LOLOLUM-819161 format. One record per residue (C-alpha): z, y, x; residue in one letter. Coordinates in steps of 0.001 Angstrom, whole numbers. Layout:
BEGIN
<r z="Z" y="Y" x="X" res="a"/>
...
// end
This chain:
BEGIN
<r z="-9723" y="-5979" x="-2339" res="m"/>
<r z="-7223" y="-8816" x="-2354" res="k"/>
<r z="-4661" y="-8689" x="-5164" res="i"/>
<r z="-2519" y="-11602" x="-6280" res="k"/>
<r z="-238" y="-11431" x="-9299" res="e"/>
<r z="3155" y="-13155" x="-9019" res="t"/>
<r z="6258" y="-13328" x="-11191" res="s"/>
<r z="7781" y="-10541" x="-9032" res="d"/>
<r z="4793" y="-8173" x="-9127" res="g"/>
<r z="1554" y="-7980" x="-7200" res="i"/>
<r z="760" y="-8899" x="-3615" res="i"/>
<r z="-1653" y="-6434" x="-2049" res="l"/>
<r z="-3400" y="-6424" x="1323" res="e"/>
<r z="-3451" y="-2967" x="2960" res="v"/>
<r z="-5155" y="-1767" x="6137" res="f"/>
<r z="-3295" y="1008" x="8003" res="v"/>
<r z="-4951" y="3708" x="10098" res="k"/>
<r z="-2624" y="5912" x="12133" res="t"/>
<r z="-3075" y="9372" x="13622" res="e"/>
<r z="-5387" y="10390" x="10757" res="a"/>
<r z="-6053" y="13982" x="9697" res="k"/>
<r z="-4338" y="13479" x="6326" res="n"/>
<r z="-1720" y="11154" x="4892" res="c"/>
<r z="-3202" y="9388" x="1870" res="k"/>
<r z="-4084" y="6143" x="134" res="i"/>
<r z="-7777" y="5264" x="-157" res="e"/>
<r z="-8800" y="2531" x="-2575" res="i"/>
<r z="-12319" y="1117" x="-2729" res="t"/>
<r z="-13766" y="-1981" x="-4364" res="d"/>
<r z="-13370" y="-3828" x="-1050" res="e"/>
<r z="-10048" y="-2631" x="384" res="e"/>
<r z="-6927" y="-498" x="256" res="v"/>
<r z="-6425" y="1810" x="3246" res="i"/>
<r z="-3308" y="3800" x="4074" res="f"/>
<r z="-3939" y="6755" x="6378" res="l"/>
<r z="-973" y="8218" x="8242" res="s"/>
<r z="-841" y="11343" x="10393" res="k"/>
<r z="1915" y="9747" x="12472" res="k"/>
<r z="1818" y="7501" x="15517" res="r"/>
<r z="3131" y="3947" x="15068" res="p"/>
<r z="6591" y="4241" x="16610" res="h"/>
<r z="9868" y="2592" x="15516" res="k"/>
<r z="8640" y="1786" x="12000" res="g"/>
<r z="8029" y="5395" x="10994" res="i"/>
<r z="4558" y="4616" x="9590" res="v"/>
<r z="5976" y="1659" x="7618" res="n"/>
<r z="8625" y="3920" x="6050" res="k"/>
<r z="5967" y="6480" x="5161" res="e"/>
<r z="3752" y="3753" x="3652" res="l"/>
<r z="6602" y="2379" x="1510" res="i"/>
<r z="7557" y="5858" x="316" res="k"/>
<r z="3979" y="6803" x="-591" res="m"/>
<r z="3124" y="3518" x="-2362" res="f"/>
<r z="6470" y="3555" x="-4229" res="s"/>
<r z="5817" y="7086" x="-5423" res="s"/>
<r z="2187" y="6403" x="-6369" res="f"/>
<r z="2887" y="3228" x="-8356" res="f"/>
<r z="6408" y="4104" x="-9570" res="g"/>
<r z="7692" y="752" x="-8311" res="s"/>
<r z="9726" y="-713" x="-5473" res="k"/>
<r z="7516" y="-1732" x="-2532" res="v"/>
<r z="8266" y="-4218" x="251" res="k"/>
<r z="6256" y="-5154" x="3326" res="i"/>
<r z="5983" y="-8946" x="3106" res="v"/>
<r z="3922" y="-9393" x="6261" res="s"/>
<r z="2550" y="-7270" x="9102" res="g"/>
<r z="5491" y="-5101" x="10137" res="l"/>
<r z="3941" y="-4505" x="13565" res="t"/>
<r z="294" y="-4882" x="12560" res="s"/>
<r z="-2251" y="-2520" x="11047" res="n"/>
<r z="-2983" y="-5225" x="8438" res="q"/>
<r z="-65" y="-5432" x="5994" res="k"/>
<r z="750" y="-7434" x="2911" res="i"/>
<r z="2810" y="-5557" x="333" res="l"/>
<r z="4769" y="-6685" x="-2693" res="l"/>
<r z="4739" y="-4046" x="-5419" res="i"/>
<r z="7548" y="-5169" x="-7703" res="e"/>
<r z="7259" y="-5198" x="-11480" res="g"/>
<r z="3576" y="-4258" x="-11460" res="l"/>
<r z="872" y="-6415" x="-13038" res="s"/>
<r z="-2727" y="-6561" x="-11869" res="k"/>
<r z="-3732" y="-4745" x="-15065" res="l"/>
<r z="-1139" y="-1987" x="-14424" res="d"/>
<r z="-2492" y="-1648" x="-10878" res="f"/>
<r z="-6081" y="-1299" x="-12080" res="e"/>
<r z="-5108" y="1243" x="-14756" res="q"/>
<r z="-3180" y="3330" x="-12229" res="k"/>
<r z="-6178" y="3306" x="-9873" res="i"/>
<r z="-8590" y="4307" x="-12644" res="n"/>
<r z="-6266" y="7107" x="-13826" res="d"/>
<r z="-6206" y="8633" x="-10332" res="n"/>
<r z="-9917" y="8593" x="-9499" res="q"/>
// end
């Protein structure tokens, strides 16, 4: 899993799978996957991703790269790498 800490927060690489059975975030040692029940149309999956990641981490989330791709780079503002790891461990 690729995580980079910056002065603004963390940069996180996320793979998106659409038209899944459930909407959820899956985190493994290798990658972060966002599963959406929706079809990729007019940014609806991006909005859902931002809402879910913002809620999960309690931080503002921006898509830095990959608006039209299934491979996205997110900025999770105000979150350190340690905070990220603790949040993941608390929810497993």
